C-alpha positions as CSV (number, residue, x, y, z in Angstrom):
1,X,-16.8,27.0,-8.2
2,X,-17.7,23.2,-8.3
3,X,-16.8,20.6,-6.9
4,X,-13.9,18.5,-9.4
5,X,-12.9,22.3,-8.8
6,X,-12.3,22.5,-5.5
7,X,-10.5,19.2,-5.2
8,X,-8.1,19.9,-7.7
9,X,-6.8,23.2,-5.0
10,X,-7.9,21.1,-2.3
11,X,-4.6,18.4,-4.2
12,X,-2.8,20.8,-5.1
13,X,-1.8,23.0,-1.6
14,X,-2.6,19.9,0.2
15,X,-0.1,16.7,-1.2
16,X,3.1,16.8,-2.1
17,X,4.0,16.6,-5.6
18,X,3.8,13.5,-6.6
19,X,7.4,13.9,-9.0
20,X,8.3,14.6,-6.4
21,X,7.5,12.4,-3.7
22,X,9.0,9.4,-6.1
23,X,12.1,11.2,-7.0
24,X,12.8,11.2,-3.3
25,X,15.9,8.2,-3.1
26,X,14.5,6.0,-0.3
27,X,10.4,6.2,-1.8
28,X,11.9,5.1,-5.1
29,X,14.1,2.4,-4.1
30,X,11.9,1.0,-1.8
31,X,8.5,1.4,-4.2
32,X,10.6,0.4,-7.1
33,X,11.9,-3.1,-4.9
34,X,8.2,-3.6,-4.4
35,X,7.1,-3.0,-7.7
36,X,9.8,-5.2,-9.1
37,X,9.5,-8.0,-6.2
38,X,6.0,-8.0,-7.1
39,X,6.7,-8.2,-11.2
40,X,8.5,-11.2,-10.3
41,X,6.3,-13.0,-7.9
42,X,3.3,-12.7,-11.1
43,X,6.4,-13.9,-13.5
44,X,7.1,-16.9,-11.2
45,X,3.9,-18.3,-10.6
46,X,3.5,-18.1,-14.7
47,X,5.8,-19.6,-16.1
48,X,6.0,-22.2,-13.2
49,X,2.4,-23.3,-12.2
50,X,1.1,-25.7,-14.5
51,X,-1.4,-23.9,-16.6
52,X,-4.5,-26.8,-16.6
53,X,-7.7,-26.5,-15.3
54,X,-7.0,-30.1,-12.4
55,X,-7.1,-28.8,-9.2
56,X,-4.1,-27.3,-7.4
57,X,-2.8,-26.4,-3.6
58,X,-3.4,-23.5,-2.5
59,X,-2.0,-23.8,0.8
60,X,-0.1,-25.5,2.9
61,X,-0.1,-25.7,7.4
62,X,2.9,-27.6,9.1
63,X,0.9,-29.1,11.8
64,X,-2.2,-30.2,9.1
65,X,-0.5,-30.8,6.1
66,X,-3.1,-29.4,2.1
67,X,-6.3,-28.0,4.0
68,X,-6.7,-25.8,1.0
69,X,-6.6,-26.9,-2.6
70,X,-9.0,-25.4,-5.6
71,X,-8.1,-23.8,-9.0
72,X,-4.9,-23.2,-10.1
73,X,-5.1,-20.0,-11.0
74,X,-5.9,-19.0,-7.5
75,X,-2.1,-19.3,-6.5
76,X,-2.2,-15.3,-8.2
77,X,-4.3,-13.4,-5.2
78,X,-0.7,-14.0,-3.0
79,X,0.5,-11.6,-5.9
80,X,-2.7,-9.8,-6.2
81,X,-3.1,-9.3,-3.0
82,X,1.4,-7.8,-2.2
83,X,0.5,-5.2,-5.9
84,X,-2.8,-4.5,-3.4
85,X,-1.2,-3.5,-0.5
86,X,2.0,-1.7,-2.3
87,X,-1.4,0.7,-4.3
88,X,-2.5,1.3,-1.1
89,X,1.3,1.9,0.6
90,X,2.2,4.3,-1.7
91,X,-0.8,7.1,-1.3
92,X,-0.8,6.4,1.8
93,X,3.1,7.6,2.1
94,X,1.8,10.3,-1.0
95,X,-0.7,12.0,1.3
96,X,1.4,11.7,4.5
97,X,4.9,12.6,2.8
98,X,3.9,16.1,3.5
99,X,3.8,15.8,7.3
100,X,5.6,13.0,8.0
101,X,8.6,12.2,5.8
102,X,9.3,8.8,8.5
103,X,6.0,7.3,8.5
104,X,6.0,7.5,4.9
105,X,9.5,5.6,4.2
106,X,8.7,3.6,6.7
107,X,5.3,2.5,5.1
108,X,7.5,2.4,1.9
109,X,9.6,-0.2,3.7
110,X,6.7,-2.8,5.1
111,X,5.3,-2.7,1.5
112,X,9.5,-4.0,0.3
113,X,8.5,-6.3,2.9
114,X,5.5,-7.4,2.3
115,X,6.9,-8.8,-1.1
116,X,9.6,-10.3,-0.1
117,X,6.7,-12.4,1.9
118,X,4.6,-12.6,-0.8
119,X,8.1,-14.2,-3.3
120,X,9.1,-16.9,-0.7
121,X,4.9,-17.7,-0.8
122,X,5.2,-18.3,-4.2
123,X,8.3,-19.8,-4.1
124,X,6.6,-22.4,-1.8
125,X,3.7,-22.4,-3.9
126,X,5.8,-23.7,-6.8
127,X,7.6,-25.9,-4.8
128,X,4.4,-27.5,-3.3
129,X,2.8,-28.0,-6.6
130,X,5.5,-29.6,-8.5
């Protein structure tokens, strides 16, 4: 038996079915809201930020003011990080779902919460640069 075949057998017997995982109401709602918020962050930054080669303010601190300036495309680091968090937490939630459904739902809630903060950060980045 090859390594790939043994991996497929492991996946069949150890993990919760992916379709059933996403059809679970709390999981579907939390990950759906998180995905919509992430897409909103991408679209908001794409539409509102000026598409120029000029420098943009990337970080603002109350004590010191603007403390990070860079290329305007670097504002997309925040939604990219949010998408990375969404993928990692969704995978971890799926892996944990068979053994601990509550922990999987906590991970999905944290994903949604992170996306809310990333949307807020996207609004602040736009208003800082306009």
